[in-house]
Residue, then its C-alpha position, 0 to 999 in steps of 0.5 A: m195284772h200283777n208283775s209276778y204273774w208274768y214271771y210265774a208264767l215264764l217259770v211254769f213254762s220253763t219248768s214244764l219244758f225241763c220236765f219234758i226234756l228229762f222225760k224224753k232223755r232220762n240221762t245224767q248228761t242232760l242234767f250236767l248240760l243244764l247245770t253247765m249252762i246255768g253256771m255259764g249264765f251266772i258268770i255272764e250275769t255277774i259281769i253284765f248284771n251285778f257289776l255293769g248294771c245292764y238291766k233291771y227286773n221288777p217281778n215283785f217277788i221280794q218286797h223288803n229289798t228292791f235289788y234282791d227282787n231284781n236279782l231274783g227276776a234275773f234268776v228266773s229269766n237268765a239262769f233258768s229259762l235260757p239254760i233250759v231252752a239251750t239244753l233243749i236245743a243241744t240235746f235234741h240236736l236242733g239247728w240254727i233255724w231253731m236257735v234263731l226262732f228261740s232267740g226271737l221268742f226271748v226277744g219278744i218276751e223281753w219286749l213284752f216285759l218292757k211294755l208292761h213296765i216289769y223290766s227296764h233297760n239301763w244300757w242294754r238293748l233288744a239287739y244285744t239279746g237277739l245277737g247274743l242268744p244264738f251264740y249262747f245256744a250254739t255254745a250249749k251244743i259244743y258243751y254237750k259234745w264235750i260232756l258226751r266225749p269226756s276228757k281229762g284236760f281243760k274241757h273236763n275241768w271247765m265243765l266241772y267248774l261250771i257245774i259246781g259253780s251253778i250249785s254253789c251260786s244258787a246255794h249261796i245267794l238264794p238264802i240271802i235273797f229269801f231269808s236275809n241270813r247275811i249281808y256283805t258290805p264291801g262298799w262297792f255300790e251305794n245300794s246295799g243289796r247290790d253290794s251284798i250280791a256282788l261280793a257273794a258272786i265273787f265268793y262263789l266264783c272263788d270257792s267253786l274254783f277251790y273245790c275243783l282244785m282241791n278235788k284234783l289233789n291226791w288225798k291219802m286220807k279222803w276225809s282230810k279234804y272235808i276238814l280243810a274245806g270246812l275249816l277254811m270256810y269258817a276261817v274266811n267267814q271269821v276274817l270277813i266278819r273281823f273286817g266288817i265286810l260280813h254281817s251274819l244275821v241269824w244263828w244258822d248262817q255260818p253253820y249253813y255255809v260250813g255245811l255247804a262247803l262239805l256238801l260241795t266238796l262231796l259233790t265235786g268228787i261225784v260229778d268229776k267221776r261221772l263226767s269222766r265216764v263215757p256213756s255206753k248208750d243214750h239213756i242211763 
């Protein structure tokens, strides 16, 4: 069977499970939790996958660049399927038995993918997955409590950063993978795809922090923060181009990221306000 069929099957299963969760819960808190867990997954993947090269996916989604294909496989598995199951466990208040069972399920899927030669380990081991996932799922339960009981301190700001980070990362990296609109060449890795995605990951981590910090400032003229966000994004792009680190390959590349900066500035404010609301009932 073609490699991608197995990944499509995982994608369909995860999407169906997500639709079930939304149908049963129908609340904003569930969506926020999913985005939080996706954001957390992106940070973990940036460290162990992009920089430490723990494993390799071979879904055959992308033909022109092996690392982009590899990265898309990681998206499907660790930035989509796992966060959805974590959201299910937290929102339905499932206990440790379920966490262990779902961890075993993902270990089984990982073992199957290894046997099918559509996924391989570098230094990663099945035991790491089996031991790490229960804690990942338990973290989702903690985050869900934080979301349901809003605060203005570290908990609130961390949730906001993870949510905005999940959106920023997806919107920044997926166009690079699918449309090859830009290439980053910091010179960290020999593989150009890995080099590009690694810097893109650092970029999204930094700009997400910027949007969150900017949102905390008291702006007398609300529109001025959009001007600052757009100008700063444009300026950073120009500096990276000047130093030969960024290569913009299509006409819409830079306007897209400037527009994305404006959109994320808007979304940060909206999410910030929604996170501050104490839900009066489970369904909104």
